[in-house]
N, C-alpha and C positions, 0 to 999 in steps of 0.2 A: 250354354248360354246363348250362343249363336243362334241356336234353333227357336229360342224364345224370343229373339229380336233385342236382347239386352246387350249384347256385345261382351266378348270375353275380357276385354281391358278394363271394364268397370269394377272387377272383383279381383283381388290379389289377398294372399294370406302373408303376413308378416310374422315371423317368429322372434320373440323377445321376452325377457323376463321383467318383472315389475321394476328392477333397477336399472333397466336400460332406457332412461329418459331421453338420451340424445337419439337413440334408434326410434323411439316413438315420435318424436318430433320430425325426424327425417321421414318416416312413413307418412306421417300426416301431410307433410309438404309435398311428398311425391304423388299422393292420392288426390291432393287438393288441385294441384296443377293439371293431373290427368283429367280430372272432372271438367275443369274449365275448358280444356281443350276438346273434350268430347261434346261438350253441351248438354243440354237437358235430357232427361231420361226419355228415350222413345216410347216407352209404354205408358208414361204418366198421362198422356192426352187420349189414351183409348179408353 
């Protein structure tokens, strides 16, 4: 990902079952905050 200029922090795998609603909400919150901190996709403007 780094070689493509995307940055490895923009992708993460979360393992959970369909019954893990709380885990899903936590994963969404983690990634939302991370994307806000990282800013816009660097490849979008190319």
